The first five atom37 places (N, CA, C, CB, O) and aatype in JSON, in Angstrom:
{
  "aatype": [12, 1, 15, 1, 12, 15, 1, 13, 19, 10, 0, 15, 19, 19, 19, 13, 0, 0, 16, 6, 15, 17, 7, 5, 19, 0, 6, 8, 14, 19, 10, 10, 0, 10, 15, 11, 16, 2, 8, 16, 10, 15, 9, 19, 3, 14, 19, 16, 10, 16, 19, 9, 0, 11, 12, 14, 19, 7, 14, 3, 14, 8, 6, 19, 9, 0, 15, 0, 3, 7, 16, 1, 0, 17, 19, 15, 2, 12, 5, 2, 15, 5, 7, 8, 6, 10, 2, 19, 10, 3, 10, 19, 2, 18, 11, 0, 10, 14, 15, 9, 3, 16, 0, 14, 12, 19, 7, 10, 8, 7, 10, 3, 13, 5, 7, 7, 11, 19, 17, 13, 16, 0, 5, 7, 0, 11, 15, 9, 7, 1, 10, 3, 14, 0, 16, 7, 11, 16, 6, 17, 9, 12, 7, 16],
  "atom_mask": [
    [1, 1, 1, 1, 1],
    [1, 1, 1, 1, 1],
    [1, 1, 1, 1, 1],
    [1, 1, 1, 1, 1],
    [1, 1, 1, 1, 1],
    [1, 1, 1, 1, 1],
    [1, 1, 1, 1, 1],
    [1, 1, 1, 1, 1],
    [1, 1, 1, 1, 1],
    [1, 1, 1, 1, 1],
    [1, 1, 1, 1, 1],
    [1, 1, 1, 1, 1],
    [1, 1, 1, 1, 1],
    [1, 1, 1, 1, 1],
    [1, 1, 1, 1, 1],
    [1, 1, 1, 1, 1],
    [1, 1, 1, 1, 1],
    [1, 1, 1, 1, 1],
    [1, 1, 1, 1, 1],
    [1, 1, 1, 1, 1],
    [1, 1, 1, 1, 1],
    [1, 1, 1, 1, 1],
    [1, 1, 1, 0, 1],
    [1, 1, 1, 1, 1],
    [1, 1, 1, 1, 1],
    [1, 1, 1, 1, 1],
    [1, 1, 1, 1, 1],
    [1, 1, 1, 1, 1],
    [1, 1, 1, 1, 1],
    [1, 1, 1, 1, 1],
    [1, 1, 1, 1, 1],
    [1, 1, 1, 1, 1],
    [1, 1, 1, 1, 1],
    [1, 1, 1, 1, 1],
    [1, 1, 1, 1, 1],
    [1, 1, 1, 1, 1],
    [1, 1, 1, 1, 1],
    [1, 1, 1, 1, 1],
    [1, 1, 1, 1, 1],
    [1, 1, 1, 1, 1],
    [1, 1, 1, 1, 1],
    [1, 1, 1, 1, 1],
    [1, 1, 1, 1, 1],
    [1, 1, 1, 1, 1],
    [1, 1, 1, 1, 1],
    [1, 1, 1, 1, 1],
    [1, 1, 1, 1, 1],
    [1, 1, 1, 1, 1],
    [1, 1, 1, 1, 1],
    [1, 1, 1, 1, 1],
    [1, 1, 1, 1, 1],
    [1, 1, 1, 1, 1],
    [1, 1, 1, 1, 1],
    [1, 1, 1, 1, 1],
    [1, 1, 1, 1, 1],
    [1, 1, 1, 1, 1],
    [1, 1, 1, 1, 1],
    [1, 1, 1, 0, 1],
    [1, 1, 1, 1, 1],
    [1, 1, 1, 1, 1],
    [1, 1, 1, 1, 1],
    [1, 1, 1, 1, 1],
    [1, 1, 1, 1, 1],
    [1, 1, 1, 1, 1],
    [1, 1, 1, 1, 1],
    [1, 1, 1, 1, 1],
    [1, 1, 1, 1, 1],
    [1, 1, 1, 1, 1],
    [1, 1, 1, 1, 1],
    [1, 1, 1, 0, 1],
    [1, 1, 1, 1, 1],
    [1, 1, 1, 1, 1],
    [1, 1, 1, 1, 1],
    [1, 1, 1, 1, 1],
    [1, 1, 1, 1, 1],
    [1, 1, 1, 1, 1],
    [1, 1, 1, 1, 1],
    [1, 1, 1, 1, 1],
    [1, 1, 1, 1, 1],
    [1, 1, 1, 1, 1],
    [1, 1, 1, 1, 1],
    [1, 1, 1, 1, 1],
    [1, 1, 1, 0, 1],
    [1, 1, 1, 1, 1],
    [1, 1, 1, 1, 1],
    [1, 1, 1, 1, 1],
    [1, 1, 1, 1, 1],
    [1, 1, 1, 1, 1],
    [1, 1, 1, 1, 1],
    [1, 1, 1, 1, 1],
    [1, 1, 1, 1, 1],
    [1, 1, 1, 1, 1],
    [1, 1, 1, 1, 1],
    [1, 1, 1, 1, 1],
    [1, 1, 1, 1, 1],
    [1, 1, 1, 1, 1],
    [1, 1, 1, 1, 1],
    [1, 1, 1, 1, 1],
    [1, 1, 1, 1, 1],
    [1, 1, 1, 1, 1],
    [1, 1, 1, 1, 1],
    [1, 1, 1, 1, 1],
    [1, 1, 1, 1, 1],
    [1, 1, 1, 1, 1],
    [1, 1, 1, 1, 1],
    [1, 1, 1, 1, 1],
    [1, 1, 1, 0, 1],
    [1, 1, 1, 1, 1],
    [1, 1, 1, 1, 1],
    [1, 1, 1, 0, 1],
    [1, 1, 1, 1, 1],
    [1, 1, 1, 1, 1],
    [1, 1, 1, 1, 1],
    [1, 1, 1, 1, 1],
    [1, 1, 1, 0, 1],
    [1, 1, 1, 0, 1],
    [1, 1, 1, 1, 1],
    [1, 1, 1, 1, 1],
    [1, 1, 1, 1, 1],
    [1, 1, 1, 1, 1],
    [1, 1, 1, 1, 1],
    [1, 1, 1, 1, 1],
    [1, 1, 1, 1, 1],
    [1, 1, 1, 0, 1],
    [1, 1, 1, 1, 1],
    [1, 1, 1, 1, 1],
    [1, 1, 1, 1, 1],
    [1, 1, 1, 1, 1],
    [1, 1, 1, 0, 1],
    [1, 1, 1, 1, 1],
    [1, 1, 1, 1, 1],
    [1, 1, 1, 1, 1],
    [1, 1, 1, 1, 1],
    [1, 1, 1, 1, 1],
    [1, 1, 1, 1, 1],
    [1, 1, 1, 0, 1],
    [1, 1, 1, 1, 1],
    [1, 1, 1, 1, 1],
    [1, 1, 1, 1, 1],
    [1, 1, 1, 1, 1],
    [1, 1, 1, 1, 1],
    [1, 1, 1, 1, 1],
    [1, 1, 1, 0, 1],
    [1, 1, 1, 1, 1]
  ],
  "atom_positions": [
    [[29.0, -19.92, -31.97], [27.81, -19.2, -31.56], [28.17, -18.13, -30.54], [26.77, -20.16, -30.98], [27.66, -17.01, -30.6]],
    [[29.04, -18.47, -29.61], [29.4, -17.51, -28.57], [30.1, -16.29, -29.16], [30.29, -18.17, -27.52], [29.82, -15.16, -28.76]],
    [[31.02, -16.5, -30.11], [31.7, -15.37, -30.73], [30.73, -14.51, -31.53], [32.84, -15.85, -31.63], [30.87, -13.29, -31.58]],
    [[29.75, -15.13, -32.14], [28.74, -14.38, -32.88], [27.94, -13.5, -31.92], [27.81, -15.33, -33.66], [27.63, -12.35, -32.23]],
    [[27.6, -14.04, -30.78], [26.85, -13.28, -29.78], [27.69, -12.14, -29.23], [26.38, -14.2, -28.65], [27.15, -11.08, -28.9]],
    [[29.0, -12.35, -29.1], [29.84, -11.28, -28.56], [29.94, -10.11, -29.52], [31.23, -11.81, -28.25], [30.17, -8.98, -29.09]],
    [[29.76, -10.35, -30.83], [29.78, -9.25, -31.79], [28.5, -8.43, -31.71], [29.97, -9.77, -33.21], [28.5, -7.24, -32.01]],
    [[27.42, -9.07, -31.33], [26.15, -8.36, -31.21], [25.84, -8.25, -29.72], [25.0, -9.09, -31.99], [25.29, -9.17, -29.12]],
    [[26.19, -7.14, -29.15], [25.97, -6.95, -27.73], [24.57, -6.39, -27.53], [27.04, -6.0, -27.11], [24.23, -5.33, -28.05]],
    [[23.8, -7.11, -26.8], [22.45, -6.68, -26.51], [22.52, -5.76, -25.3], [21.49, -7.89, -26.26], [22.51, -6.22, -24.16]],
    [[22.59, -4.47, -25.57], [22.78, -3.5, -24.5], [21.55, -3.39, -23.62], [23.12, -2.14, -25.08], [21.67, -3.24, -22.4]],
    [[20.4, -3.47, -24.21], [19.19, -3.35, -23.42], [18.01, -3.82, -24.26], [18.97, -1.89, -22.94], [18.01, -3.66, -25.48]],
    [[17.04, -4.4, -23.62], [15.85, -4.85, -24.33], [14.64, -4.33, -23.58], [15.81, -6.41, -24.45], [14.55, -4.42, -22.36]],
    [[13.72, -3.78, -24.32], [12.5, -3.27, -23.74], [11.34, -3.94, -24.45], [12.42, -1.72, -23.85], [11.29, -3.98, -25.68]],
    [[10.42, -4.46, -23.69], [9.22, -5.03, -24.27], [8.09, -4.05, -23.99], [8.9, -6.46, -23.68], [7.9, -3.59, -22.87]],
    [[7.35, -3.73, -25.05], [6.24, -2.82, -24.84], [5.06, -3.22, -25.7], [6.65, -1.38, -25.13], [5.22, -3.8, -26.77]],
    [[3.89, -2.89, -25.22], [2.67, -3.11, -26.0], [2.24, -1.75, -26.52], [1.53, -3.78, -25.13], [1.91, -0.86, -25.74]],
    [[2.26, -1.6, -27.81], [1.91, -0.32, -28.41], [0.4, -0.14, -28.45], [2.5, -0.2, -29.82], [-0.35, -1.11, -28.57]],
    [[-0.03, 1.09, -28.36], [-1.45, 1.4, -28.46], [-1.69, 2.14, -29.76], [-1.93, 2.23, -27.24], [-0.76, 2.36, -30.54]],
    [[-2.92, 2.53, -29.99], [-3.27, 3.21, -31.23], [-3.34, 4.72, -31.05], [-4.59, 2.68, -31.75], [-4.03, 5.38, -31.83]],
    [[-2.67, 5.3, -30.06], [-2.84, 6.71, -29.76], [-2.21, 7.65, -30.77], [-2.28, 6.99, -28.44], [-2.71, 8.77, -30.91]],
    [[-1.15, 7.27, -31.5], [-0.5, 8.18, -32.43], [-0.32, 7.55, -33.8], [0.84, 8.61, -31.89], [0.75, 7.7, -34.4]],
    [[-1.29, 6.88, -34.3], [-1.16, 6.33, -35.65], [-0.91, 4.85, -35.63], [0.0, 0.0, 0.0], [-1.19, 4.17, -34.65]],
    [[-0.38, 4.35, -36.74], [-0.15, 2.93, -36.87], [1.08, 2.5, -36.1], [-0.01, 2.55, -38.34], [2.19, 2.97, -36.36]],
    [[0.88, 1.62, -35.17], [1.97, 1.09, -34.38], [1.79, -0.43, -34.32], [2.02, 1.73, -32.96], [0.71, -0.94, -34.63]],
    [[2.82, -1.13, -33.91], [2.73, -2.58, -33.8], [1.55, -2.97, -32.92], [4.04, -3.17, -33.25], [1.31, -2.35, -31.88]],
    [[0.82, -4.0, -33.34], [-0.34, -4.43, -32.57], [0.01, -5.45, -31.51], [-1.39, -5.0, -33.5], [-0.85, -5.86, -30.73]],
    [[1.25, -5.87, -31.46], [1.69, -6.82, -30.46], [3.04, -6.37, -29.89], [1.8, -8.26, -31.05], [3.7, -5.52, -30.49]],
    [[3.43, -6.91, -28.76], [4.7, -6.51, -28.16], [5.89, -6.76, -29.1], [4.92, -7.25, -26.83], [5.88, -7.71, -29.89]],
    [[6.88, -5.91, -29.01], [8.11, -6.08, -29.79], [9.3, -5.89, -28.84], [8.17, -5.06, -30.98], [9.15, -5.39, -27.73]],
    [[10.46, -6.3, -29.31], [11.7, -6.1, -28.55], [12.49, -4.98, -29.21], [12.55, -7.41, -28.49], [12.53, -4.88, -30.43]],
    [[13.11, -4.15, -28.39], [14.03, -3.13, -28.89], [15.42, -3.58, -28.46], [13.68, -1.69, -28.33], [15.68, -3.75, -27.27]],
    [[16.3, -3.79, -29.43], [17.64, -4.31, -29.14], [18.7, -3.38, -29.72], [17.8, -5.73, -29.7], [18.62, -2.99, -30.89]],
    [[19.68, -3.03, -28.9], [20.78, -2.17, -29.35], [21.98, -3.0, -29.75], [21.17, -1.18, -28.25], [22.29, -4.0, -29.11]],
    [[22.65, -2.59, -30.81], [23.93, -3.18, -31.19], [25.0, -2.13, -31.01], [23.9, -3.72, -32.67], [25.02, -1.11, -31.71]],
    [[25.9, -2.37, -30.07], [27.02, -1.45, -29.85], [27.98, -1.48, -31.02], [27.75, -1.8, -28.55], [28.59, -0.46, -31.35]],
    [[28.13, -2.62, -31.64], [29.06, -2.77, -32.76], [28.57, -2.05, -34.0], [29.28, -4.25, -33.07], [29.34, -1.34, -34.65]],
    [[27.29, -2.23, -34.34], [26.74, -1.66, -35.56], [26.09, -0.29, -35.36], [25.74, -2.59, -36.14], [25.69, 0.35, -36.33]],
    [[25.98, 0.15, -34.11], [25.38, 1.45, -33.78], [23.96, 1.54, -34.33], [26.25, 2.61, -34.33], [23.6, 2.49, -35.01]],
    [[23.17, 0.51, -34.02], [21.79, 0.46, -34.49], [20.84, 0.02, -33.38], [21.67, -0.48, -35.69], [21.24, -0.63, -32.41]],
    [[19.59, 0.39, -33.56], [18.51, -0.13, -32.73], [17.67, -0.98, -33.66], [17.66, 1.03, -32.05], [17.26, -0.53, -34.73]],
    [[17.41, -2.21, -33.26], [16.57, -3.11, -34.05], [15.25, -3.31, -33.34], [17.27, -4.47, -34.27], [15.19, -3.43, -32.12]],
    [[14.19, -3.33, -34.13], [12.86, -3.7, -33.63], [12.65, -5.14, -34.05], [11.71, -2.73, -34.19], [12.68, -5.46, -35.24]],
    [[12.43, -6.01, -33.06], [12.39, -7.46, -33.3], [11.05, -8.04, -32.86], [13.54, -8.16, -32.56], [10.54, -7.7, -31.79]],
    [[10.49, -8.91, -33.69], [9.29, -9.65, -33.32], [9.74, -10.75, -32.36], [8.56, -10.26, -34.59], [10.54, -11.6, -32.73]],
    [[9.24, -10.74, -31.1], [9.72, -11.7, -30.11], [9.29, -13.15, -30.38], [9.23, -11.3, -28.77], [9.9, -14.07, -29.84]],
    [[8.27, -13.36, -31.19], [7.8, -14.71, -31.48], [8.65, -15.34, -32.57], [6.32, -14.68, -31.91], [9.12, -16.47, -32.43]],
    [[8.85, -14.61, -33.66], [9.58, -15.17, -34.81], [11.06, -14.78, -34.82], [8.93, -14.71, -36.1], [11.85, -15.35, -35.58]],
    [[11.44, -13.82, -33.96], [12.79, -13.25, -33.91], [13.19, -12.59, -35.23], [13.8, -14.35, -33.56], [14.37, -12.46, -35.55]],
    [[12.19, -12.17, -35.99], [12.41, -11.45, -37.24], [12.68, -9.98, -36.93], [11.19, -11.6, -38.19], [11.98, -9.37, -36.12]],
    [[13.7, -9.42, -37.57], [13.99, -8.0, -37.42], [13.02, -7.23, -38.31], [15.48, -7.66, -37.79], [13.02, -7.39, -39.53]],
    [[12.19, -6.41, -37.68], [11.17, -5.64, -38.39], [11.79, -4.39, -39.01], [10.02, -5.24, -37.43], [11.46, -4.02, -40.14]],
    [[12.68, -3.74, -38.27], [13.32, -2.5, -38.75], [14.61, -2.27, -37.98], [12.36, -1.29, -38.6], [14.79, -2.76, -36.87]],
    [[15.51, -1.49, -38.6], [16.75, -1.05, -37.95], [16.88, 0.45, -38.15], [18.0, -1.8, -38.52], [16.55, 0.98, -39.21]],
    [[17.36, 1.12, -37.11], [17.57, 2.57, -37.17], [18.94, 2.9, -36.59], [16.46, 3.33, -36.4], [19.41, 2.22, -35.68]],
    [[19.59, 3.94, -37.11], [20.91, 4.31, -36.6], [20.81, 5.0, -35.24], [21.63, 5.23, -37.59], [19.86, 5.73, -34.96]],
    [[21.83, 4.75, -34.41], [21.97, 5.45, -33.12], [23.41, 5.94, -33.01], [21.59, 4.51, -31.9], [24.23, 5.67, -33.89]],
    [[23.71, 6.66, -31.95], [25.03, 7.25, -31.76], [26.13, 6.22, -31.57], [0.0, 0.0, 0.0], [25.89, 5.02, -31.62]],
    [[27.36, 6.72, -31.35], [28.55, 5.88, -31.36], [28.74, 4.93, -30.17], [29.72, 6.74, -31.45], [29.55, 4.0, -30.27]],
    [[28.05, 5.13, -29.07], [28.26, 4.28, -27.89], [26.94, 4.04, -27.17], [29.29, 4.92, -26.93], [26.78, 4.46, -26.03]],
    [[25.99, 3.37, -27.83], [24.67, 3.17, -27.21], [24.74, 2.24, -26.02], [23.69, 2.61, -28.23], [25.46, 1.24, -26.02]],
    [[23.97, 2.6, -24.97], [23.97, 1.77, -23.76], [22.6, 1.29, -23.36], [24.56, 2.53, -22.64], [22.43, 0.09, -23.13]],
    [[21.63, 2.16, -23.27], [20.29, 1.75, -22.88], [19.27, 2.32, -23.85], [19.98, 2.2, -21.45], [19.53, 3.28, -24.57]],
    [[18.1, 1.68, -23.85], [16.99, 2.17, -24.65], [15.73, 2.08, -23.8], [16.83, 1.36, -25.98], [15.56, 1.16, -23.01]],
    [[14.86, 3.08, -23.98], [13.57, 3.08, -23.3], [12.52, 3.58, -24.29], [13.6, 3.97, -22.01], [12.81, 4.45, -25.11]],
    [[11.32, 3.04, -24.21], [10.24, 3.45, -25.1], [9.2, 4.24, -24.32], [9.58, 2.23, -25.77], [9.04, 4.07, -23.11]],
    [[8.5, 5.12, -25.02], [7.39, 5.85, -24.42], [6.28, 4.87, -24.09], [6.88, 6.97, -25.38], [6.23, 3.76, -24.62]],
    [[5.39, 5.29, -23.21], [4.3, 4.41, -22.79], [3.4, 4.01, -23.95], [3.47, 5.1, -21.71], [2.83, 2.92, -23.95]],
    [[3.27, 4.89, -24.95], [2.41, 4.55, -26.08], [3.16, 3.82, -27.2], [1.78, 5.81, -26.64], [2.55, 3.45, -28.2]],
    [[4.45, 3.61, -27.05], [5.23, 2.84, -28.01], [5.56, 3.57, -29.29], [0.0, 0.0, 0.0], [5.93, 2.92, -30.28]],
    [[5.45, 4.89, -29.32], [5.72, 5.64, -30.55], [7.13, 6.2, -30.63], [4.73, 6.76, -30.68], [7.61, 6.48, -31.73]],
    [[7.8, 6.36, -29.49], [9.14, 6.95, -29.46], [10.05, 6.08, -28.6], [9.1, 8.4, -28.91], [9.6, 5.37, -27.7]],
    [[11.34, 6.16, -28.9], [12.35, 5.52, -28.06], [13.5, 6.5, -27.88], [12.85, 4.16, -28.68], [13.74, 7.34, -28.74]],
    [[14.2, 6.38, -26.77], [15.38, 7.19, -26.48], [16.53, 6.25, -26.16], [15.13, 8.18, -25.29], [16.35, 5.25, -25.47]],
    [[17.7, 6.57, -26.67], [18.9, 5.75, -26.46], [19.97, 6.63, -25.84], [19.4, 5.11, -27.8], [20.26, 7.72, -26.34]],
    [[20.57, 6.15, -24.74], [21.67, 6.89, -24.11], [22.99, 6.48, -24.73], [21.69, 6.65, -22.58], [23.19, 5.33, -25.1]],
    [[23.89, 7.45, -24.84], [25.23, 7.22, -25.38], [26.25, 7.63, -24.33], [25.44, 8.01, -26.7], [26.27, 8.77, -23.88]],
    [[27.11, 6.69, -23.94], [28.1, 6.93, -22.88], [29.35, 7.64, -23.37], [28.49, 5.63, -22.25], [29.78, 8.61, -22.73]],
    [[29.95, 7.21, -24.46], [31.18, 7.76, -25.0], [32.23, 7.99, -23.89], [30.89, 9.08, -25.72], [32.7, 9.1, -23.67]],
    [[32.58, 6.88, -23.21], [33.59, 6.93, -22.14], [33.24, 7.96, -21.07], [34.96, 7.23, -22.72], [34.12, 8.7, -20.61]],
    [[31.99, 8.02, -20.68], [31.46, 8.94, -19.68], [31.51, 10.39, -20.12], [32.23, 8.79, -18.4], [31.32, 11.29, -19.29]],
    [[31.74, 10.65, -21.39], [31.74, 12.02, -21.91], [30.52, 12.31, -22.78], [33.0, 12.28, -22.71], [30.29, 13.46, -23.16]],
    [[29.74, 11.29, -23.09], [28.59, 11.46, -23.98], [27.49, 12.28, -23.34], [0.0, 0.0, 0.0], [27.19, 12.11, -22.16]],
    [[26.89, 13.15, -24.1], [25.77, 13.97, -23.62], [24.69, 14.05, -24.69], [26.26, 15.39, -23.23], [24.17, 15.12, -25.0]],
    [[24.38, 12.86, -25.25], [23.42, 12.81, -26.34], [22.4, 11.7, -26.08], [24.13, 12.58, -27.68], [22.75, 10.56, -25.78]],
    [[21.14, 12.07, -26.21], [20.06, 11.09, -26.23], [19.56, 11.0, -27.66], [18.89, 11.48, -25.24], [19.11, 11.99, -28.23]],
    [[19.65, 9.81, -28.24], [19.11, 9.61, -29.57], [17.6, 9.43, -29.44], [19.77, 8.37, -30.27], [17.13, 8.76, -28.52]],
    [[16.86, 10.01, -30.36], [15.4, 9.92, -30.36], [14.99, 9.17, -31.63], [14.73, 11.34, -30.29], [15.44, 9.49, -32.73]],
    [[14.13, 8.16, -31.45], [13.72, 7.33, -32.57], [12.21, 7.29, -32.7], [14.27, 5.91, -32.41], [11.5, 7.15, -31.71]],
    [[11.74, 7.4, -33.92], [10.33, 7.31, -34.25], [10.03, 5.84, -34.53], [9.95, 8.22, -35.49], [10.45, 5.29, -35.55]],
    [[9.3, 5.19, -33.61], [9.02, 3.77, -33.74], [7.83, 3.48, -34.65], [8.76, 3.17, -32.38], [7.56, 2.32, -34.95]],
    [[7.12, 4.51, -35.08], [6.0, 4.33, -35.99], [6.5, 4.31, -37.42], [4.94, 5.44, -35.79], [6.15, 3.43, -38.21]],
    [[7.33, 5.31, -37.76], [7.84, 5.44, -39.12], [9.24, 4.87, -39.3], [7.84, 6.89, -39.52], [9.82, 4.97, -40.38]],
    [[9.79, 4.28, -38.24], [11.1, 3.62, -38.27], [12.21, 4.56, -38.74], [11.05, 2.4, -39.16], [12.93, 4.25, -39.69]],
    [[12.33, 5.72, -38.08], [13.4, 6.63, -38.47], [13.97, 7.35, -37.25], [12.88, 7.65, -39.5], [13.3, 7.53, -36.24]],
    [[15.24, 7.75, -37.39], [15.9, 8.52, -36.35], [15.43, 9.97, -36.44], [17.44, 8.43, -36.49], [15.29, 10.52, -37.54]],
    [[15.2, 10.57, -35.29], [14.84, 11.98, -35.2], [16.05, 12.74, -34.66], [13.58, 12.19, -34.27], [17.03, 12.12, -34.25]],
    [[16.02, 14.07, -34.66], [17.17, 14.81, -34.13], [17.47, 14.42, -32.68], [16.92, 16.32, -34.21], [16.56, 14.28, -31.86]],
    [[18.75, 14.24, -32.38], [19.18, 13.88, -31.02], [19.05, 15.07, -30.09], [20.64, 13.37, -31.03], [18.97, 16.22, -30.53]],
    [[19.02, 14.78, -28.8], [18.9, 15.82, -27.77], [20.24, 15.93, -27.04], [17.75, 15.5, -26.77], [20.77, 14.93, -26.57]],
    [[20.77, 17.13, -26.96], [22.02, 17.4, -26.25], [21.69, 17.7, -24.79], [22.81, 18.59, -26.91], [20.94, 18.63, -24.51]],
    [[22.25, 16.92, -23.87], [21.96, 17.08, -22.44], [23.09, 17.76, -21.68], [21.68, 15.74, -21.82], [23.05, 17.82, -20.45]],
    [[24.11, 18.28, -22.38], [25.24, 18.94, -21.71], [24.72, 20.0, -20.75], [26.21, 19.58, -22.76], [23.79, 20.74, -21.08]],
    [[25.29, 20.09, -19.57], [26.52, 19.48, -19.09], [26.34, 18.11, -18.46], [27.16, 20.39, -18.1], [27.26, 17.58, -17.83]],
    [[25.16, 17.52, -18.62], [24.91, 16.18, -18.1], [25.62, 15.18, -19.03], [23.37, 15.87, -18.0], [25.15, 14.94, -20.14]],
    [[26.74, 14.61, -18.58], [27.54, 13.71, -19.41], [27.57, 12.3, -18.84], [28.97, 14.25, -19.54], [27.25, 12.08, -17.67]],
    [[27.94, 11.37, -19.69], [28.0, 9.96, -19.28], [26.62, 9.37, -19.1], [0.0, 0.0, 0.0], [26.35, 8.69, -18.11]],
    [[25.75, 9.64, -20.06], [24.36, 9.17, -19.96], [24.31, 7.65, -19.91], [23.52, 9.69, -21.13], [25.0, 6.96, -20.66]],
    [[23.5, 7.17, -19.03], [23.45, 5.73, -18.81], [22.01, 5.28, -18.64], [24.29, 5.34, -17.58], [21.25, 5.28, -19.61]],
    [[21.62, 4.91, -17.44], [20.3, 4.33, -17.19], [19.16, 5.23, -17.63], [0.0, 0.0, 0.0], [19.24, 6.45, -17.48]],
    [[18.1, 4.62, -18.16], [16.93, 5.36, -18.63], [15.65, 4.77, -18.06], [16.87, 5.35, -20.16], [15.57, 3.58, -17.77]],
    [[14.64, 5.63, -17.9], [13.31, 5.19, -17.51], [12.31, 6.18, -18.1], [13.17, 5.09, -15.95], [12.65, 7.35, -18.32]],
    [[11.11, 5.73, -18.35], [10.04, 6.6, -18.86], [8.9, 6.52, -17.86], [9.58, 6.19, -20.31], [8.25, 5.48, -17.73]],
    [[8.65, 7.63, -17.15], [7.59, 7.68, -16.14], [6.9, 9.03, -16.22], [8.16, 7.44, -14.72], [7.55, 10.06, -16.38]],
    [[5.59, 9.03, -16.11], [4.84, 10.27, -16.08], [5.05, 11.14, -17.32], [0.0, 0.0, 0.0], [5.01, 12.37, -17.22]],
    [[5.27, 10.52, -18.46], [5.47, 11.27, -19.69], [6.84, 11.92, -19.81], [0.0, 0.0, 0.0], [7.05, 12.72, -20.72]],
    [[7.77, 11.58, -18.93], [9.12, 12.17, -18.93], [10.17, 11.08, -19.07], [9.36, 12.98, -17.64], [9.95, 9.93, -18.69]],
    [[11.32, 11.46, -19.63], [12.46, 10.55, -19.75], [13.4, 10.86, -18.59], [13.19, 10.71, -21.15], [13.91, 11.97, -18.47]],
    [[13.64, 9.88, -17.75], [14.57, 10.01, -16.64], [15.87, 9.34, -17.04], [13.99, 9.37, -15.33], [15.85, 8.3, -17.7]],
    [[17.0, 9.92, -16.65], [18.3, 9.35, -17.01], [19.33, 9.61, -15.94], [18.77, 9.92, -18.34], [19.25, 10.58, -15.19]],
    [[20.32, 8.73, -15.89], [21.46, 8.97, -15.02], [22.57, 9.57, -15.88], [21.94, 7.65, -14.31], [22.67, 9.29, -17.07]],
    [[23.39, 10.39, -15.25], [24.53, 11.01, -15.92], [25.76, 10.66, -15.07], [24.35, 12.58, -16.09], [26.14, 11.41, -14.17]],
    [[26.35, 9.53, -15.39], [27.46, 8.99, -14.61], [28.62, 10.0, -14.51], [27.96, 7.68, -15.24], [29.18, 10.19, -13.43]],
    [[28.96, 10.63, -15.62], [30.07, 11.58, -15.63], [29.79, 12.83, -14.82], [0.0, 0.0, 0.0], [30.72, 13.43, -14.27]],
    [[28.53, 13.22, -14.72], [28.14, 14.4, -13.95], [27.69, 14.03, -12.54], [27.03, 15.15, -14.67], [27.36, 14.91, -11.74]],
    [[27.67, 12.73, -12.23], [27.23, 12.24, -10.92], [25.86, 12.83, -10.56], [28.26, 12.6, -9.83], [25.67, 13.37, -9.47]],
    [[24.92, 12.69, -11.5], [23.59, 13.27, -11.34], [22.54, 12.4, -12.0], [23.55, 14.68, -11.91], [22.85, 11.48, -12.75]],
    [[21.29, 12.73, -11.71], [20.17, 12.19, -12.46], [19.4, 13.37, -13.02], [19.26, 11.27, -11.56], [19.43, 14.47, -12.46]],
    [[18.71, 13.15, -14.13], [17.95, 14.23, -14.74], [16.63, 13.74, -15.27], [0.0, 0.0, 0.0], [16.4, 12.55, -15.45]],
    [[15.76, 14.72, -15.52], [14.45, 14.44, -16.1], [14.29, 15.32, -17.33], [13.29, 14.69, -15.06], [14.46, 16.54, -17.27]],
    [[13.97, 14.68, -18.45], [13.82, 15.37, -19.72], [12.36, 15.43, -20.11], [14.65, 14.68, -20.82], [11.63, 14.44, -19.99]],
    [[11.92, 16.58, -20.59], [10.58, 16.72, -21.12], [10.64, 16.43, -22.62], [9.98, 18.14, -20.83], [11.22, 17.23, -23.36]],
    [[10.07, 15.32, -23.09], [10.13, 14.99, -24.51], [9.46, 16.03, -25.41], [9.5, 13.65, -24.74], [9.85, 16.19, -26.57]],
    [[8.47, 16.74, -24.89], [7.76, 17.74, -25.7], [8.67, 18.92, -26.04], [6.52, 18.24, -24.95], [8.57, 19.48, -27.13]],
    [[9.55, 19.31, -25.12], [10.43, 20.46, -25.35], [11.85, 20.04, -25.71], [10.45, 21.35, -24.11], [12.62, 20.84, -26.25]],
    [[12.21, 18.78, -25.4], [13.58, 18.32, -25.64], [14.57, 18.92, -24.66], [0.0, 0.0, 0.0], [15.77, 18.94, -24.93]],
    [[14.09, 19.42, -23.53], [14.94, 20.09, -22.54], [14.98, 19.31, -21.24], [14.45, 21.51, -22.27], [13.99, 18.72, -20.81]],
    [[16.17, 19.31, -20.62], [16.3, 18.76, -19.28], [15.69, 19.76, -18.33], [17.79, 18.45, -18.91], [16.13, 20.91, -18.26]],
    [[14.66, 19.33, -17.59], [13.91, 20.27, -16.75], [14.22, 20.11, -15.26], [12.43, 20.09, -16.98], [13.79, 20.93, -14.44]],
    [[14.96, 19.07, -14.91], [15.27, 18.85, -13.5], [16.56, 18.04, -13.41], [14.1, 18.12, -12.77], [16.77, 17.09, -14.17]],
    [[17.43, 18.43, -12.46], [18.7, 17.74, -12.22], [18.9, 17.62, -10.71], [19.9, 18.52, -12.9], [18.6, 18.54, -9.95]],
    [[19.43, 16.46, -10.28], [19.78, 16.27, -8.88], [21.1, 15.53, -8.8], [18.67, 15.51, -8.12], [21.27, 14.49, -9.44]],
    [[22.04, 16.06, -8.03], [23.31, 15.39, -7.82], [23.13, 14.13, -6.98], [0.0, 0.0, 0.0], [22.18, 14.02, -6.21]],
    [[24.06, 13.2, -7.13], [23.97, 11.96, -6.36], [25.16, 11.84, -5.43], [23.9, 10.73, -7.29], [25.27, 10.86, -4.69]]
  ]
}
């Protein structure tokens, strides 16, 4: 069992309650689980542990965060502190959307969703940034 768990690394789990603001979404909380080995994000029913859907993510996923309404998710990719890609996932239609390039912000790591914005740390750039999901642009950066 332990070796099986080591193959499936749960990089981050987010529990969210989806609302009806953008179409059909889950009516109950779900888990978002990243697999570093398979480069996928799984949507899991927390009661039955059934995998509802799987979507592809980049080569080195680390964290995942969902929008407040549960319709989108963003995944950070570290790539040995050189990664500058946020994967964007449609949680309603279960599909990957075009990724966002955050260069020169590299080594993307921690994520948060506050005030309609995606906040992230950039370990390689020793900074934090704020992304506007509507434009796909980093609109604010601060060194640490």
